[in-house]
N, C-alpha and C positions, 0 to 999 in steps of 0.2 A: 501551618507549614506543610502538612501532608498534602493538602489540596494544591498548593503551589508546586510541589515536587511532581505530583501526578500530571499537572498541566505541562510542566517542562518535559516530562517523559513522553506524553502524547504528541507534543509538537515535534520533537526530534525524531520520534519513531516514524511518524508519517512521512517525513522527508526521506529517511533511509529506505522505507519500504516502497513507496509509490513513485519515487523519482530515480531515474538513472543519473541525472545531473546532480551536481553537488550544491546547487544554488537553492537554499531553503526558502520556503515561504512564497515561491513564485507560482504562476500558473503552469500547469503541466498538460501536455497534449499526448494523445495516442496517435502515432504516425502510421498511416496506411496508404498503400499504393493500389490503384485500380487502372485497368486499361487492357484491351484485347491484344493478345500477342506479345505481352511483355514477359520475358523470361523470368523465372523465379529468382535467379541470381541477380538480375538487374533490379528487381523489386527490392531485394535486400540491400543492394548498393544505394538505391534511392532513399530507402528508409534511413540508412546510415548518414546520408547527406542531410536529411531533414533533422536528424538528431544533433548533428554538428551545428546546424543553424540555431536550433533551440538553445543549445549549450552556450553559443556565442552571445545570445541575447538574454542569458540568465534565466532560461526556462527549463522545465523538466519534461522528460518523455515518459509516458505511462506504459504499463505492461498490458493493460486491457482497456477497452473502450467503455468507460463508465459514463462519460459525459462529453468532454471537449476533445475534438479530433482535428488533426492536421492531415488533410487528404491531398494526395497528388494524383490527378487525373491525367493519364498519358494518351496522346493521340498521334498517329503517324500522319504527317501532312504530305510527305512525298517519299517514295522509295524507288531506288534504281539499282539494278544489278549489272555490274560491269562485266563484259565478256572476256574475262581474264582467267588464267589458270593458277591457283583456284579462283573462282568467281569472287568478286568483292562487292559487298552490299553497302550502299550509302543511303542514308535516310535523314529526312528532316522531321523532327518531332516537336510537338507542343506539350509542355507540362504546365498544368494549371494547379496552383497550390490554393487550397481552400481551408479556412479554419471555421469550424461550425460546431453546433450542439446536436449530438445524435439523439438525444431524448426529445427535444422539442423540434428537431429537424429544421434548424435554421442556420443560415450562413452569416458569419460575422465579418469575414473579409476574404478576398480572393485576388490573386495576381497570376499572370501567365508569363512564360518565357519560351522562346524558340531555341532549339538546340540542333546541332548536326553531328552525326556519327558515321563512322565507316569501319568495316571489318570483314573478315573472311566468312562470317556467319551473322545471323541476326543478334545473337547474344553479344558478340563483340561490337557490333554496330550500336546496340543500345548502351553498352558499357562506356564506349568512347563519348557518346552523347551525354550521358549522365555525369561523367567525369568533368564535364564543362560547367557543372553547377558549383558555385563557390558560396560558402556560408556567409561571406561578406557582401553578397549581392544585395543591393538596396531594396529589392522587392520583399525580402524577408523582414527588413525593418518596417516597411510599410504595412504588411499584413499583421505583424505582431502588435504594432501600435494601435491599429484600428480594432483588432480583436480585444486588446487590453481594455479599451474604453467601453466596449459593449459588454464584455464579461463583468467588468466592475459594476456596470449599471445593473446587470442581471442579479448579482449578489445583493446589491442595494435594494432592489425591488422584491426579491424572493427569499430573503434571509429567514424570515419567520416561517415560511413554508418548508424550507430546508431543515430547520431545527425541529419543526413539528413532525415531519416525516421520519426523522431520525429517532425521535422519541417514540413514535408509533412502532418502528422496528424493534426498539428496546422492549416495549411492552409485550411484543410477541415472543420475546426471548432471543431475538437476533441482536445481541449486544455488539458483536464484532462488526456486523454490517452497519449498525448505527454509528459506531465510532469511526469506521472508514468513511461513511458519508460526511460526517462532520469534519474529518481531517482533510477532506478534499478542498475545503475552503482556503483559498490563497491568503497568505498573510497580508498581501498588498491591499486586499479588500478589508481594511482594518476593522471597521465597525462590526461587520458581520463575523469576521474572524474571531474577535474577542468573545462575541456571544456564542459562537460555535464551540470555542475552546472551553467555555464555562459549562456548556451542555455536555461536552465530551467527558469532562472531569466527573460530572454527576453520574453519567451513564457508566463510566468505567468503575466508579465506586459501587454502583448498584450491581454490576457484573461480579466483582470479586466478593461482595457481600452475599449474593445469591449462591455463588459457587462455594463459598465458605460454609454457608448453612447446610448445603447438600452434603459436602464432604464430612462435616461434623456429625451429621445424622448417620451417614454410612459408618463412620468410626464408632459411634455409640452402638449401632446395631451389631457390628462385628464383635465388639467387646461383650455385649449382652448375650449373644448367641454362644460365644465360646470364651469364657474367662480363663484362658490358659495361654501358652506361648503362641499358638496359632492365631487366636483371637487378638492377642496383643500385637503380633506382627501386622495383621491386617489393619487394625485400628491405627497404629502408628504410621503406616503407609498413607492412609487417608489424611491424617493430621499433618503430615509433611507437605501436603499439596496446598494447604490453606495459606493464603497470602498474609504476611505480617500486617498489612493494612486492612484486612478484612475485619468486619465487626464481630466475627466468630473466633478471632484469634485468641482472645482471653479465655474463652470457654475451652478452646482446644488445649491450651496449656493446663487447665485444671484437669481435663480428662487424662492427659498424659501423666500427670502427677498421681491421679487415682489408679491408673493402670500399673504404675511403678510400685505402688504400695501393695497391690494384690497379686503380683506375679509370684508364682510358686517358687519356693526356696531351692528346690532341686535343680532348677534351671537358672538360678540367680546369676551365676557367673556369665553365662552366655547372654542372658537378657540384659545384664548391666552393660555389656559391650555394645549391644544394639541401642540401648538407651543412651549411652554416652555418645554414640554416633548422632542420635537425634538431638541431644543437647548441644553437641558441637555445631551442628547445622543451624540450630536455633540461635546460638550465640552469634554465629557469623551473620545471620539475617538481622539480628538485633543491632549489631554494629553497623551494618549497612543503613539501618533505619536511623541510627543516631548521627551518622556522618552524611551530611547533605550531598556531598559530591559522589560518594560511593552509592548512596541510595539512588541518586539520579541515574547513574550508569546501570545499576541493577534493574531499576524500573524500566529504563529504556529498552534493555535487552528483553525483559519480560513482555513488554507491550509489542516489541518487534516480532516476537515469537507468535503472539496472539494474532496480529495482523497478517503475518506471513501465512499462517495456517488458514485464515479466512480467505486470503487471495488464492491459495492453492486449491481450495475446494470450490472455487467459482467455475462454472462451465464456460467454455470458450464462447465469447460473445460474437454473434452474427449481426453485423451492422449493415443496414440497408440505407443507401443515400439517395435522396431525391433532389440533390442540389444541381 
């Protein structure tokens, strides 16, 4: 039961963290715009249009370029400046949408559209042109379908390597990176998804077991060095961080009981209050463990926190395209 619940937690957490769209289990892309002379405001508008298209077709947009990218290449085909007051700029632009793999530097699908824009400056001209992009445009359906077929084939052919690479990350201590790698597997690639989820469960368990062992060791050391109120406070603080699902949890309970027996009597009242707080927290966590729904929600929140911290610590990715 514990493994099933962890699997549910990891599946749902990945959706909440890595996708802006609410469609779980689908392929997610990182939207990016390139092109000389494109104003930043216009790039943001185009990214928003791309995300709308992804959402309409049940896809997600990612916050960093870890693998699959939806790229918009912008080129000005013609530009005219009308001699009016103020001058008005009109231009024809070509936007080529490309879906590709930034790691293997390959293109899965591409389509282009021509747009016209006019305004009192270049930013306005670009914005009116980009506003002509509709998420219902059939070119999006075309590129998403072509990319889907090729990405599905990619996971079919490379599933073993993906899982092996994740396990290698875990062996080096990068559990969060390993879990994130596995959680990137789309649910629609069912066979690989099932294998990746199984591996993610195992790695997550290894993570909390290792963390539990380290925290328990710190708690024992704190208590051994100072078997008084100060040592008890430090030890209990470490014990409180050990996951209920960790293999060290039972020993953590034993240590807490031992500390309780040895706390000095002159501080007993104050200590009993702190101990009661620990017991209340422990009982709450145990109830969550016993109730499958509550445990799932709590586990999802815990996993989401782990993955969010991992994502926050990643450097901004510089992606170079040769498409």
